C-alpha positions as CSV (number, residue, x, y, z in Angstrom):
1,X,-51.8,15.6,-0.6
2,X,-51.3,15.1,3.0
3,X,-49.6,17.4,5.5
4,X,-45.9,17.2,6.8
5,X,-47.7,16.4,10.1
6,X,-49.7,13.4,8.6
7,X,-46.4,12.3,6.4
8,X,-44.6,11.9,9.7
9,X,-47.5,10.4,11.5
10,X,-47.6,7.8,8.7
11,X,-44.0,7.2,9.0
12,X,-43.8,6.6,12.7
13,X,-46.8,3.9,12.2
14,X,-45.2,2.2,9.3
15,X,-41.7,2.0,11.2
16,X,-43.1,0.8,14.5
17,X,-46.1,-1.6,13.2
18,X,-43.5,-3.3,11.1
19,X,-41.7,-3.9,14.8
20,X,-44.9,-4.8,16.3
21,X,-45.4,-7.6,13.5
22,X,-41.9,-8.7,13.7
23,X,-41.4,-8.6,17.6
24,X,-44.4,-8.3,19.7
25,X,-46.8,-10.4,17.7
26,X,-44.9,-12.9,15.8
27,X,-47.2,-15.8,16.9
28,X,-49.8,-14.3,14.5
29,X,-48.2,-15.4,11.4
30,X,-46.5,-19.1,12.9
31,X,-45.0,-20.2,10.0
32,X,-45.1,-17.7,7.5
33,X,-43.4,-14.2,7.1
34,X,-45.2,-11.3,8.7
35,X,-46.7,-9.0,5.9
36,X,-45.0,-6.0,5.0
37,X,-46.4,-2.4,5.3
38,X,-46.2,-0.7,1.7
39,X,-48.3,2.6,2.7
40,X,-49.9,4.1,5.7
41,X,-52.5,7.0,4.8
42,X,-53.8,8.7,7.8
43,X,-56.9,10.9,8.0
44,X,-56.3,14.7,8.4
45,X,-57.4,14.6,12.1
46,X,-55.1,11.6,12.5
47,X,-57.7,9.6,13.9
48,X,-58.0,6.6,11.2
49,X,-55.0,5.1,9.6
50,X,-55.3,2.9,6.6
51,X,-52.4,0.6,6.3
52,X,-51.7,-1.4,3.1
53,X,-50.4,-5.0,3.5
54,X,-48.0,-6.9,0.9
55,X,-48.0,-10.5,1.7
56,X,-45.1,-12.6,0.0
57,X,-45.1,-15.9,-0.3
58,X,-48.3,-17.1,1.1
59,X,-51.2,-19.3,-0.3
60,X,-53.7,-17.1,0.2
61,X,-52.7,-13.4,1.0
62,X,-56.0,-12.2,1.8
63,X,-56.9,-14.6,4.6
64,X,-53.2,-13.2,6.1
65,X,-54.8,-9.5,6.0
66,X,-57.9,-11.1,7.6
67,X,-56.2,-12.7,10.2
68,X,-54.4,-9.2,10.8
69,X,-57.8,-7.3,11.0
70,X,-59.2,-9.7,13.3
71,X,-56.3,-9.3,16.1
72,X,-57.0,-5.5,15.0
73,X,-57.3,-4.7,19.1
74,X,-54.2,-6.9,19.8
75,X,-52.1,-4.7,17.2
76,X,-53.1,-1.7,18.2
77,X,-52.6,-2.4,21.8
78,X,-49.1,-3.5,21.1
79,X,-48.8,-0.3,19.0
80,X,-49.8,1.7,21.8
81,X,-47.2,0.4,24.1
82,X,-44.5,1.1,21.7
83,X,-45.9,4.8,20.7
84,X,-47.1,6.2,24.2
85,X,-44.8,8.6,24.7
86,X,-45.0,10.1,21.0
87,X,-48.4,10.2,20.4
88,X,-51.4,11.3,22.1
89,X,-54.0,9.0,20.6
90,X,-53.2,5.9,18.6
91,X,-55.8,6.3,15.7
92,X,-58.0,3.4,14.6
93,X,-56.2,0.7,12.2
94,X,-57.6,-0.3,8.8
95,X,-55.6,-3.1,7.1
96,X,-56.0,-3.4,3.3
97,X,-54.1,-5.7,0.9
98,X,-51.8,-4.3,-1.4
99,X,-51.9,-6.0,-4.5
100,X,-49.5,-3.5,-6.7
101,X,-46.4,-6.1,-6.7
102,X,-49.0,-8.8,-8.3
103,X,-50.2,-6.2,-10.4
104,X,-46.8,-5.1,-11.5
105,X,-46.0,-8.9,-12.3
106,X,-49.2,-9.4,-14.2
107,X,-48.1,-6.5,-16.3
108,X,-44.6,-7.9,-17.0
109,X,-45.8,-10.9,-18.2
110,X,-48.3,-9.1,-20.6
111,X,-45.7,-7.0,-22.0
112,X,-43.3,-9.8,-22.6
113,X,-46.1,-11.9,-24.3
114,X,-46.5,-8.8,-26.6
115,X,-45.8,-10.0,-30.4
116,X,-44.3,-7.0,-31.8
117,X,-42.8,-7.2,-35.5
118,X,-39.4,-6.0,-36.1
119,X,-39.1,-2.7,-38.0
120,X,-38.3,-2.7,-41.6
121,X,-34.7,-2.2,-42.6
122,X,-33.6,0.8,-43.5
123,X,-32.6,2.0,-47.3
124,X,-29.8,4.0,-47.0
125,X,-31.1,6.5,-50.0
126,X,-33.8,7.5,-47.6
127,X,-32.9,10.8,-46.3
128,X,-34.5,12.3,-42.7
129,X,-37.5,14.4,-43.5
130,X,-36.8,18.2,-42.6
131,X,-39.5,20.1,-41.0
132,X,-41.0,22.9,-42.9
133,X,-40.9,25.9,-40.9
134,X,-42.3,28.2,-43.0
135,X,-45.1,27.8,-45.7
136,X,-43.2,29.7,-48.6
137,X,-40.2,27.3,-48.1
138,X,-39.8,24.7,-50.6
């Protein structure tokens, strides 16, 4: 469980990284949408941040995450310019693909493809079973 400090730090990173992708570095994503930041996990010493990116409408989402990773220094520098008055040290940024949306879509498809037979019709003469509370009760 993250401390309040880590949670606040992660929240700030999420907000500012989204702005960096959208405003400061749009040339990295020429012709495509910038990735969405789904989660940020920060180490207890605030020195390392794991950023999970979700890429929508991309042919190869991993390639776009790799592109962000290649330009990690540029992203970190742009982030540092934005948060220089709020953070003492900008953490090392590690980017990962968040495939939870694809997983949820796949699970929805699996569930919708299940062949569940309908329940047998109920007989109106059947009475619901009464639970026996005591052993000597008949």
